[in-house]
Kinemage of the C-alpha trace (Angstrom):
@kinemage 1
@onewidth
@group {chain A} dominant
@subgroup {mainchain}
@vectorlist {calphas} color= white
{ca met a 1} P -41.086 -6.602 -55.135
{ca gly a 2} L -41.875 -2.470 -54.892
{ca tyr a 3} L -41.292 -1.005 -51.921
{ca ser a 4} L -45.247 0.067 -52.253
{ca asn a 5} L -46.275 -1.899 -48.956
{ca tyr a 6} L -44.283 -1.227 -45.877
{ca ala a 7} L -46.231 -3.399 -43.902
{ca thr a 8} L -45.188 -6.417 -46.556
{ca met a 9} L -41.262 -5.304 -45.996
{ca ser a 10} L -41.615 -4.278 -42.428
{ca ser a 11} L -42.921 -7.733 -41.239
{ca lys a 12} L -40.299 -9.717 -43.648
{ca tyr a 13} L -37.390 -7.613 -42.498
{ca gly a 14} L -37.730 -6.565 -38.868
{ca thr a 15} L -38.571 -3.029 -38.526
{ca met a 16} L -36.417 0.185 -38.859
{ca ser a 17} L -36.998 1.829 -36.366
{ca gly a 18} L -34.300 0.701 -34.083
{ca tyr a 19} L -31.532 1.474 -36.399
{ca gly a 20} L -28.686 3.381 -35.413
{ca thr a 21} L -29.662 2.602 -31.533
{ca ser a 22} L -27.688 1.065 -28.810
{ca ser a 23} L -29.599 -1.628 -26.636
{ca leu a 24} L -27.170 -1.017 -24.212
{ca ser a 25} L -28.319 0.365 -20.899
{ca ser a 26} L -26.255 3.380 -18.788
{ca ser a 27} L -25.473 0.730 -15.967
{ca asp a 28} L -24.059 -1.887 -18.706
{ca ile a 29} L -21.314 1.216 -19.865
{ca ser a 30} L -20.511 1.841 -16.219
{ca ser a 31} L -19.342 -1.971 -15.587
{ca ala a 32} L -17.832 -1.873 -18.450
{ca ile a 33} L -15.646 1.452 -17.713
{ca gly a 34} L -15.234 0.206 -14.187
{ca ala a 35} L -14.102 -3.244 -15.569
{ca ile a 36} L -11.386 -1.431 -17.889
{ca ile a 37} L -10.409 0.770 -15.309
{ca gly a 38} L -9.859 -2.598 -13.066
{ca gly a 39} L -7.718 -3.992 -15.672
{ca phe a 40} L -5.796 -0.970 -15.720
{ca leu a 41} L -4.841 -0.813 -12.440
{ca gly a 42} L -4.386 -4.309 -11.687
{ca val a 43} L -1.852 -3.886 -15.018
{ca ile a 44} L -0.599 -1.193 -12.847
{ca ile a 45} L -0.072 -2.846 -9.480
{ca val a 46} L 1.273 -5.652 -10.956
{ca ile a 47} L 4.201 -3.569 -12.732
{ca gly a 48} L 4.849 -1.564 -8.981
{ca ile a 49} L 4.970 -4.969 -6.982
{ca val a 50} L 7.553 -6.144 -9.614
{ca ile a 51} L 9.306 -2.885 -9.505
{ca val a 52} L 9.702 -3.261 -5.592
{ca val a 53} L 10.832 -6.456 -5.508
{ca leu a 54} L 13.831 -5.947 -8.118
{ca gln a 55} L 14.532 -2.966 -5.713
{ca ile a 56} L 14.593 -5.166 -2.648
{ca val a 57} L 16.995 -7.288 -4.432
{ca ala a 58} L 19.272 -4.444 -5.781
{ca asn a 59} L 19.505 -2.966 -2.198
{ca trp a 60} L 19.951 -6.395 -0.663
{ca lys a 61} L 23.438 -7.443 -3.076
{ca leu a 62} L 24.264 -3.820 -2.710
{ca phe a 63} L 24.655 -4.095 1.277
{ca thr a 64} L 25.842 -6.762 1.080
{ca lys a 65} L 28.708 -5.777 -1.704
{ca ala a 66} L 29.330 -3.006 0.796
{ca gly a 67} L 30.178 -5.477 3.469
{ca glu a 68} L 26.092 -4.867 5.218
{ca lys a 69} L 23.897 -7.877 5.735
{ca gly a 70} L 21.482 -7.792 2.554
{ca trp a 71} L 18.784 -7.943 5.604
{ca lys a 72} L 19.077 -4.941 6.872
{ca ser a 73} L 17.691 -3.317 3.261
{ca ile a 74} L 14.066 -4.567 3.671
{ca ile a 75} L 13.858 -2.544 7.472
{ca pro a 76} L 12.268 0.744 6.587
{ca phe a 77} L 14.498 4.184 8.104
{ca tyr a 78} L 17.079 1.142 9.472
{ca asn a 79} L 17.772 0.563 5.698
{ca thr a 80} L 18.311 4.854 5.133
{ca ala a 81} L 20.905 5.317 8.361
{ca ile a 82} L 22.640 1.923 6.799
{ca leu a 83} L 22.597 3.570 2.964
{ca tyr a 84} L 23.840 7.032 4.662
{ca lys a 85} L 26.778 4.751 6.301
{ca ile a 86} L 27.559 3.022 2.727
{ca ser a 87} L 27.666 6.595 1.366
{ca gly a 88} L 29.955 7.840 3.863
{ca met a 89} L 27.747 10.346 5.367
{ca ser a 90} L 26.319 9.712 9.328
{ca pro a 91} L 23.965 7.375 9.488
{ca trp a 92} L 22.553 9.548 12.212
{ca leu a 93} L 20.983 11.568 9.144
{ca ala a 94} L 17.962 8.844 9.456
{ca leu a 95} L 16.720 10.638 12.613
{ca leu a 96} L 15.850 13.510 10.642
{ca tyr a 97} L 12.814 11.946 9.312
{ca ile a 98} L 11.128 12.845 12.633
{ca gly a 99} L 11.360 16.423 12.183
{ca leu a 100} L 8.777 15.798 9.187
{ca phe a 101} L 6.118 15.338 12.010
{ca ile a 102} L 6.794 18.278 13.658
{ca pro a 103} L 5.295 21.249 11.748
{ca val a 104} L 6.745 23.986 10.249
{ca ile a 105} L 10.213 22.619 10.670
{ca asn a 106} L 8.845 20.577 8.331
{ca val a 107} L 9.675 22.545 5.707
{ca ile a 108} L 12.928 23.083 6.716
{ca val a 109} L 13.414 19.353 7.519
{ca gly a 110} L 11.972 19.054 3.404
{ca ile a 111} L 14.389 20.729 2.009
{ca val a 112} L 17.546 19.464 4.139
{ca phe a 113} L 16.517 15.882 2.504
{ca ala a 114} L 16.126 17.443 -0.674
{ca val a 115} L 20.035 18.343 -0.186
{ca leu a 116} L 20.739 14.694 0.944
{ca asn a 117} L 19.091 12.958 -1.674
{ca leu a 118} L 21.381 15.021 -4.035
{ca tyr a 119} L 24.356 14.027 -2.072
{ca gln a 120} L 23.702 10.973 -1.168
{ca pro a 121} L 23.833 8.968 -4.540
{ca ile a 122} L 27.049 11.201 -5.382
{ca asn a 123} L 28.551 9.354 -2.483
{ca leu a 124} L 27.226 6.352 -3.109
{ca ala a 125} L 28.816 6.107 -6.985
{ca lys a 126} L 31.983 7.446 -5.438
{ca gly a 127} L 31.717 4.577 -3.160
{ca phe a 128} L 31.655 2.119 -5.612
{ca asn a 129} L 33.693 4.247 -7.942
{ca lys a 130} L 31.726 5.320 -10.629
{ca ser a 131} L 31.853 7.814 -13.623
{ca thr a 132} L 30.564 10.734 -12.985
{ca gly a 133} L 27.859 10.091 -15.591
{ca phe a 134} L 26.748 6.891 -13.726
{ca thr a 135} L 26.554 9.511 -10.365
{ca val a 136} L 23.974 11.668 -13.029
{ca gly a 137} L 22.332 8.557 -13.541
{ca met a 138} L 22.078 7.787 -10.223
{ca ile a 139} L 20.336 11.362 -9.797
{ca met a 140} L 17.331 11.290 -12.124
{ca leu a 141} L 17.067 7.404 -12.763
{ca pro a 142} L 17.595 6.019 -9.357
{ca phe a 143} L 15.590 2.319 -10.040
{ca ile a 144} L 17.127 2.070 -12.958
{ca phe a 145} L 20.789 2.865 -11.797
{ca asn a 146} L 20.562 1.099 -7.881
{ca leu a 147} L 19.618 -2.273 -9.923
{ca ile a 148} L 22.885 -2.034 -12.640
{ca leu a 149} L 25.109 -0.988 -8.916
{ca gly a 150} L 23.478 -3.915 -6.889
{ca leu a 151} L 22.854 -6.875 -9.973
{ca gly a 152} L 25.953 -5.700 -11.789
{ca ser a 153} L 29.961 -6.418 -11.705
{ca ser a 154} L 30.852 -3.095 -9.881
{ca glu a 155} L 32.493 -3.635 -6.367
{ca tyr a 156} L 32.504 -1.361 -3.781
{ca val a 157} L 35.664 0.125 -2.592
{ca gly a 158} L 34.510 2.687 -0.167
{ca tyr a 159} L 35.604 5.852 1.349
{ca asp a 160} L 38.685 4.667 3.467
{ca asn a 161} L 40.558 2.505 0.702
{ca lys a 162} L 39.817 6.022 -1.179
{ca thr a 163} L 41.786 8.505 1.027
{ca ala a 164} L 44.896 6.119 1.575
{ca glu a 165} L 44.989 5.975 -2.224
{ca ser a 166} L 44.409 9.370 -3.180
{ca leu a 167} L 47.596 10.372 -0.059
{ca glu a 168} L 49.808 7.833 -1.580
{ca pro a 169} L 51.061 9.854 -4.305
{ca glu a 170} L 51.549 12.741 -2.508
{ca thr a 171} L 53.570 10.577 0.801
{ca lys a 172} L 55.607 9.111 -2.129
{ca ala a 173} L 56.716 12.345 -4.151
{ca lys a 174} L 57.946 13.395 -0.972
C-alpha cells in the first residue's frame, strides 16, 4: 500500500491534524492545579494538627513534672505565666503581652520578648538540670526539645534545690 492515496490512509487511520495537541480545556487544568494545591494543603494541615497535639502532650507532661497541673498548659497566656514560673522567672512577665496591642510600645515589648524567648529556655533547661548543648537545642528547635523534655526521663529539680545545693559546699568548707 503506498502513500499515494492520502484519503484512504486518513479514513483508515484517522486524521493526523490533532496529533500532539491536547483536548484539555483551561478549566480542566485549573481544576487539576486546584486539586493538587488542595491536597498539598490538606497534608500540611494534618501534619500541623499532629504537631500541635504532640506539643500539647509534651507541655502537659512538662508541667506535671514541674509540679503544676497539666491542664494549665492548654490555657493561652496562663500557660506562658506558668512556664515562666517553672523557668524561675516572674509569672507577671506574661502581662507584657498586653503591650503588644499598644502602638509604638509594641516595638519595645517585641524586643523584650525576643530577649525573654532566649532567657526562658536557658532557665528551663537549668531547672531540669540539662547541659549547655540541650539548652542550645531548646533555643534552636524548641518543638523537638520540649518533646524530649516532657516525654523523656528527665526530672525537674527546680531553682530552690539548685541554690541549696550550690550553697552546701561553701557552708561545709567553712
